[in-house]
N, C-alpha and C positions, 0 to 999 in steps of 0.2 A: 767627372766632367763638369765644367762650369758653363752655365748659360747666362746670357746677358738679359737682364730684366729692366724695363723702364717702369718705375713706380710713380704714379701720380695721385695726389690726394687733394681733396677739398674739405677742409675742416672748419666748422662754423664757430667753434669756441676758441678764443685766443690761447687759453691755457693748454688745451688739447693740441692746438696747432704747434705751439712751442715744444711740447713733449714729443709730438710726432716727428718734428724736424730733428730733434736731438737723437731720438731712437733711430731714425733713418741714417744719420751720419755714421752709425755703427755698422751699417750694411752696405753703403755705397757712397757715391759722390753726388752732390746737388748740381744739376745742370741748368735748371730754371727754378723760379719760386715753386715750391711744392712738387718738383719733378726730380727724381733721382735715377741714376743709372747704377745698376748693381750686377756684379759678376758673382753668381752664387751657385753652389751645388744643391742637390736635392734636399739635403738636410737643412742647409742654411735658409732656403726659401720657406720651408715649413716653419722654422723658428721665427722668421721675419713676419710671416702671416699671423702666427699666434700672437706675437708681440703687438702687432697693429690692431688685430681684432680685440685684444684686451684693452687697448688704449682708446680706440675710437668709439663713438656713439653711432652705431649703424643706422639709426633712424634719422640722424641729422647730417652725418658725414658721408663722404664718398671716397672709395679707394679703387684705383685701377692698376692692375699689374699686367704688363705686356711682356710676353716671353719672345725675345728676338732670336732665340736659338743659340747655337754655340758661341761662347764669348769670343773666341778667336776669330771665327768667320763673320760675326755680326759687326766687327769693327769696319769692315768694308761696305756695309749696307747702310750706315748712318751718315747723313750729310748735315753739316752745320754751316750756316752762313753768318758771318759777323764774328764776334769775339769767340775764339776757339774754346771748345769744351775740354776741360782737364780730363786726361785719361783716368779711367777707374783704377783704383788700387787692385793689386792681385789679392784675391780672397776677401773675406768679410772680417770686420773687426767688430765683434759684438760687445756692447757696453753693458 
């Protein structure tokens, strides 16, 4: 079963910021600067967290992961105003 996660990060170093963005593109779709929507299973979320924890400096950077529940059901719970959000791909593509 896949859950929908919103992943938000605030990275203070430009090089880490670029690396984080590239890494997150393997797990989900960007919907805002430094905000991604990811439909992941239990194993994929563990891999994503490990990848980001290895990449980020936890004394300088911030990472927020919001579990919105079932990927299928959460599509009806998210409202976007303005330019439409591209739908998340099915599954993760880990780079």
